C-alpha positions as CSV (number, residue, x, y, z in Angstrom):
1,M,-7.5,28.8,-0.5
2,S,-6.3,25.2,0.1
3,K,-3.7,23.5,-2.1
4,P,-5.1,21.9,-5.3
5,A,-2.5,19.1,-5.6
6,Y,0.3,17.3,-3.8
7,L,3.3,15.2,-5.1
8,I,4.5,12.6,-2.7
9,Q,7.9,11.1,-3.6
10,G,9.8,8.4,-1.8
11,D,9.5,4.9,-0.4
12,P,6.1,3.2,0.3
13,L,6.3,3.8,4.1
14,F,7.0,7.5,3.7
15,R,4.2,7.9,1.1
16,A,1.7,6.0,3.3
17,Q,2.4,8.1,6.3
18,K,2.1,11.4,4.3
19,I,-1.1,10.3,2.6
20,S,-2.7,9.2,5.9
21,A,-1.9,12.5,7.5
22,L,-3.1,14.5,4.5
23,T,-6.4,12.5,4.3
24,D,-7.0,13.2,8.0
25,H,-6.2,16.9,7.6
26,L,-8.5,17.2,4.6
27,N,-11.3,15.3,6.3
28,Q,-11.2,17.7,9.3
29,S,-10.7,20.9,7.3
30,R,-12.7,20.3,4.2
31,G,-14.9,17.2,5.0
32,P,-16.9,15.3,4.5
33,L,-14.4,13.8,2.1
34,E,-15.0,11.4,-0.9
35,T,-11.8,9.5,-1.8
36,E,-11.0,7.7,-5.0
37,T,-7.8,5.7,-5.6
38,V,-6.6,5.5,-9.1
39,R,-4.1,3.2,-10.8
40,L,-3.1,4.9,-14.1
41,S,-1.8,1.6,-15.5
42,E,-5.4,0.4,-15.5
43,T,-7.4,3.6,-16.1
44,S,-6.9,6.4,-18.6
45,F,-6.1,9.8,-17.0
46,D,-8.5,11.8,-19.1
47,A,-11.4,9.5,-18.1
48,I,-10.7,10.1,-14.4
49,F,-10.2,13.8,-15.1
50,L,-13.8,14.2,-16.1
51,K,-14.7,13.4,-12.5
52,V,-12.2,15.9,-11.2
53,R,-14.2,18.7,-12.8
54,N,-17.6,17.4,-11.6
55,K,-18.7,18.3,-8.1
56,P,-19.4,15.4,-5.8
57,F,-23.0,14.8,-4.7
58,F,-22.5,13.4,-1.2
59,A,-19.3,15.2,-0.1
60,K,-17.9,18.6,0.2
61,T,-14.5,17.7,-1.2
62,Q,-13.3,14.9,-3.4
63,L,-9.8,13.5,-3.1
64,F,-8.1,11.6,-6.0
65,I,-5.0,9.5,-5.1
66,F,-3.0,8.5,-8.2
67,L,-0.8,5.5,-7.1
68,D,1.5,5.4,-10.1
69,A,2.3,8.9,-11.2
70,P,5.2,7.7,-13.5
71,E,2.4,6.4,-15.8
72,L,1.5,10.0,-16.7
73,K,1.9,10.7,-20.4
74,P,2.9,14.0,-22.0
75,A,-0.7,14.6,-23.0
76,D,-1.8,14.0,-19.4
77,L,0.7,16.6,-18.2
78,E,-0.7,19.0,-20.7
79,L,-4.2,18.4,-19.5
80,L,-3.0,19.0,-15.9
81,E,-1.3,22.3,-16.9
82,N,-4.6,23.6,-18.4
83,Y,-6.6,22.4,-15.4
84,F,-4.3,24.2,-12.9
85,M,-5.1,27.5,-14.6
86,Q,-8.5,27.3,-12.9
87,P,-8.6,24.2,-10.6
88,A,-11.9,23.0,-9.1
89,D,-12.1,24.2,-5.5
90,F,-13.9,20.9,-4.5
91,S,-11.1,18.6,-5.8
92,V,-7.7,17.7,-4.4
93,L,-5.2,15.6,-6.3
94,I,-2.4,13.5,-4.7
95,F,0.2,12.0,-7.0
96,E,2.5,9.2,-5.7
97,W,5.9,8.8,-7.3
98,E,8.2,6.0,-6.2
99,E,11.8,7.0,-6.9
100,A,12.9,3.4,-7.5
101,Q,10.8,3.2,-10.6
102,D,13.1,5.6,-12.4
103,K,15.8,2.8,-12.5
104,Y,13.7,0.9,-15.0
105,R,12.5,3.7,-17.2
106,N,14.3,6.0,-19.7
107,A,15.2,9.6,-19.1
108,R,11.7,10.7,-19.9
109,A,10.6,9.3,-16.5
110,A,12.8,11.8,-14.7
111,D,11.7,14.6,-17.0
112,G,8.1,13.6,-16.1
113,A,8.8,13.9,-12.4
114,N,10.3,17.3,-12.9
115,Q,7.5,18.5,-15.1
116,L,4.8,17.3,-12.7
117,S,6.7,18.9,-9.7
118,A,6.9,22.2,-11.6
119,L,3.2,22.2,-12.5
120,I,2.2,21.5,-8.9
121,K,4.5,24.2,-7.5
122,K,3.2,26.7,-10.0
123,A,-0.4,25.9,-9.1
124,G,0.4,26.5,-5.4
125,G,0.5,22.8,-4.5
126,E,3.0,21.0,-2.3
127,I,5.9,18.6,-2.9
128,E,6.8,16.1,-0.2
129,K,10.0,14.1,-0.6
130,A,11.5,11.4,1.6
131,A,15.1,11.7,2.6
132,G,15.5,7.9,2.1
133,S,13.7,4.6,2.6
134,K,16.0,3.2,5.3
135,S,15.4,6.2,7.5
136,A,11.6,5.7,7.2
137,V,11.8,2.0,8.0
138,G,14.1,2.8,11.0
139,L,11.6,5.3,12.2
140,F,8.9,2.7,12.1
141,I,11.0,0.2,14.0
142,R,11.9,2.7,16.7
143,E,8.3,4.0,17.1
144,K,7.0,0.4,17.4
145,L,9.6,-0.5,20.0
146,K,9.1,2.7,21.8
147,A,5.4,2.1,22.1
148,A,6.2,-1.3,23.6
149,G,8.8,0.2,26.0
150,K,11.8,-1.3,24.3
151,T,15.1,-0.1,22.9
152,I,17.3,-1.7,20.3
153,D,21.1,-1.7,19.6
154,P,21.9,0.7,16.7
155,V,23.9,-2.0,14.9
156,I,20.9,-4.3,14.9
157,L,18.6,-1.5,13.8
158,Q,20.9,-0.7,10.8
159,K,20.9,-4.3,9.7
160,M,17.1,-4.6,9.9
161,E,16.7,-1.3,7.9
162,R,19.1,-2.5,5.2
163,E,17.7,-6.0,4.8
164,W,14.0,-5.9,5.4
165,Q,12.8,-2.5,4.1
166,D,11.0,-4.3,1.2
167,F,9.0,-6.6,3.5
168,P,6.9,-4.3,5.8
169,L,4.3,-7.0,6.6
170,L,6.9,-9.5,7.5
171,L,8.9,-6.9,9.5
172,D,5.8,-5.9,11.5
173,S,5.0,-9.5,12.3
174,A,8.5,-10.3,13.3
175,L,8.8,-7.2,15.5
176,N,5.7,-8.4,17.4
177,N,7.5,-11.7,18.1
178,M,10.7,-9.9,19.2
179,I,8.7,-7.8,21.6
180,L,7.0,-10.8,23.1
181,A,10.3,-12.7,23.3
182,A,11.9,-9.7,25.1
183,G,9.4,-10.1,28.0
184,V,10.3,-7.7,30.8
185,S,13.7,-7.0,29.3
186,P,13.9,-3.3,28.1
187,Q,16.3,-4.0,25.2
188,I,16.2,-6.1,22.0
189,T,19.3,-8.2,22.2
190,L,21.4,-9.9,19.6
191,E,19.9,-13.3,20.5
192,M,16.4,-11.8,19.9
193,A,17.5,-10.4,16.5
194,E,18.8,-13.9,15.6
195,A,15.4,-15.3,16.5
196,F,14.0,-12.6,14.2
197,E,16.1,-14.0,11.4
198,D,14.6,-17.5,12.0
199,H,11.1,-16.0,11.9
200,V,12.0,-14.3,8.6
201,S,13.1,-17.6,7.0
202,K,9.7,-19.0,7.8
203,G,7.7,-16.0,6.7
204,D,7.0,-17.1,3.1
205,R,3.3,-16.4,3.3
206,F,4.0,-12.8,4.2
207,K,6.5,-12.6,1.4
208,L,3.9,-13.9,-0.9
209,L,1.4,-11.3,0.3
210,E,4.0,-8.6,-0.2
211,A,4.6,-9.7,-3.8
212,I,0.9,-9.8,-4.5
213,L,0.4,-6.3,-3.2
214,V,3.1,-4.9,-5.6
215,R,1.5,-6.9,-8.5
216,N,4.7,-8.9,-9.0
217,T,3.4,-12.1,-10.7
218,R,6.7,-13.8,-11.1
219,E,7.8,-13.3,-7.5
220,S,4.4,-14.2,-6.2
221,L,4.5,-17.5,-8.0
222,N,8.0,-18.2,-6.8
223,A,6.9,-17.5,-3.2
224,L,4.0,-19.8,-3.6
225,A,6.3,-22.5,-5.0
226,R,8.6,-22.2,-1.9
227,I,5.6,-22.6,0.4
228,L,4.3,-25.7,-1.4
229,D,7.7,-27.3,-1.7
230,A,8.4,-26.8,2.0
231,G,5.1,-28.5,2.8
232,E,4.9,-26.5,6.1
233,D,1.7,-24.5,5.3
234,D,-1.7,-26.2,5.1
235,P,-3.4,-25.3,1.8
236,I,-6.7,-24.6,3.5
237,A,-5.0,-22.4,6.1
238,L,-3.2,-20.5,3.3
239,I,-6.4,-19.8,1.4
240,S,-8.0,-18.7,4.7
241,F,-5.1,-16.4,5.4
242,F,-5.5,-14.6,2.1
243,H,-9.3,-14.4,2.4
244,G,-8.8,-12.8,5.8
245,Q,-6.3,-10.2,4.5
246,F,-8.4,-9.3,1.4
247,R,-11.6,-9.1,3.4
248,L,-9.9,-6.6,5.7
249,Y,-8.8,-4.5,2.7
250,W,-12.4,-4.8,1.3
251,Q,-13.8,-3.5,4.7
252,A,-11.3,-0.6,4.6
253,Q,-12.3,0.3,1.0
254,R,-16.0,0.3,2.0
255,L,-15.3,2.7,4.9
256,L,-13.2,5.0,2.7
257,Q,-15.9,5.2,0.1
258,H,-18.4,6.2,2.9
259,G,-16.1,9.1,3.8
260,F,-14.3,7.8,6.8
261,S,-10.8,9.1,7.4
262,D,-7.8,6.8,7.6
263,S,-7.6,7.1,11.4
264,E,-11.3,6.3,11.7
265,V,-10.8,3.2,9.4
266,F,-7.9,2.0,11.6
267,K,-10.0,2.4,14.7
268,K,-13.0,0.6,13.3
269,L,-11.0,-2.3,12.0
270,G,-8.7,-2.6,15.1
271,I,-5.5,-1.7,13.2
272,S,-2.7,-0.9,15.6
273,Q,-0.7,2.4,15.2
274,G,2.4,0.5,14.2
275,R,0.6,-1.5,11.5
276,A,-1.3,1.6,10.3
277,Y,1.7,2.9,8.5
278,F,1.7,-0.1,6.1
279,F,-2.0,-0.7,6.1
280,S,-2.7,2.8,4.8
281,K,-0.9,1.8,1.6
282,Q,-2.1,-1.8,1.4
283,M,-5.8,-1.0,1.6
284,R,-5.5,1.2,-1.5
285,V,-3.8,-1.3,-3.8
286,F,-7.0,-2.8,-5.2
287,S,-10.3,-1.2,-6.0
288,L,-13.5,-2.3,-4.2
289,K,-14.6,-4.1,-7.3
290,Q,-11.2,-5.9,-7.6
291,L,-11.3,-7.0,-4.0
292,E,-14.8,-8.4,-4.3
293,K,-13.8,-10.4,-7.3
294,A,-10.7,-11.7,-5.6
295,L,-12.7,-12.7,-2.5
296,E,-15.3,-14.5,-4.7
297,Q,-12.5,-16.5,-6.4
298,L,-11.0,-17.4,-3.0
299,F,-14.4,-18.6,-1.8
300,E,-14.8,-20.8,-4.8
301,L,-11.3,-22.1,-4.5
302,D,-11.8,-23.0,-0.8
303,R,-15.1,-24.8,-1.7
304,A,-13.4,-26.7,-4.6
305,V,-10.5,-27.8,-2.4
306,K,-12.7,-28.9,0.5
307,T,-15.0,-31.0,-1.8
308,G,-12.1,-32.5,-3.7
309,E,-13.1,-30.8,-7.0
310,G,-9.9,-28.6,-7.1
311,E,-6.2,-28.9,-6.5
312,P,-5.0,-26.2,-4.1
313,G,-1.6,-25.5,-5.7
314,T,-3.0,-25.0,-9.2
315,G,-5.9,-23.1,-7.9
316,M,-3.7,-20.7,-5.9
317,E,-1.5,-20.2,-9.0
318,R,-4.5,-19.2,-11.0
319,W,-5.8,-16.9,-8.3
320,I,-2.3,-15.2,-8.1
321,V,-2.1,-14.6,-11.8
322,Q,-5.6,-13.2,-11.9
323,T,-5.0,-11.0,-8.9
324,T,-1.6,-9.6,-9.9
325,E,-2.2,-9.0,-13.6
326,P,-3.3,-5.3,-14.0
327,R,-6.6,-5.9,-15.9
328,T,-7.7,-9.4,-15.1
329,L,-9.9,-8.4,-12.1
330,I,-11.7,-5.7,-14.1
331,S,-14.8,-6.9,-15.8
């Protein structure tokens, strides 16, 4: 009998890698697979749990990915304990737990992680825990450079791990530039790393996207203000950039709902192996309904700006608030 549940603990990159591998494995061993991503800050656990007990119509197995396991309440853990006494053989549960969140919660958060871990172990599930976020980011950098036939000085690698682990999109983009700058040279030099620093300083639109993807309204608005104050980014191009990114996430969500595995989604959308680590996480941040609403609002903003009916700065601020607030895109 396969495992009924998994707890994935660690940094975003580690969790994305593990979930991508698990999804592919389940799709091959228990497919076709129907996947639903759940954000507990927006949806009650007991409402979702009704689906866990109900057999899917168009798939052999259904996978539920809970993005924010720290939101589980004592009553939810009790419900889980009862469920694990006789779990449904057609449902698999994955709980993501970001260790950093414990810093901002009381001791009950750590207790919740321990309780959830104990419940899953008792039910025959599996616990996956990262050794540390810096090692995961370092692994990504080394693998990306290895694929391009490049090496990097260990001192430079450590610096990049330490300073840019919270900006995976920006890191991926900057690494692409470093690889291009290296040309035929087999090693990333200090000069190339300094060019990377210059790229980072100009990467505010990527920092804005990162802030939006973690639903940080304040940092998102600050990043937008920096972009507008610098005056280096055309408003129409900025709107187009976010429309392109969110349309890509929408396409990925559509494919996931039709039972495609992560690797199949990456192949169909032309996502490189290096970017796949991050994209696996990013494409699950918003639901299909939320993405459709966000895209509709961007389309209307683009039209209003081009016809002179709207001001791009105010319009982008409004879109950011609506997109990052937990419940505003749910109607």
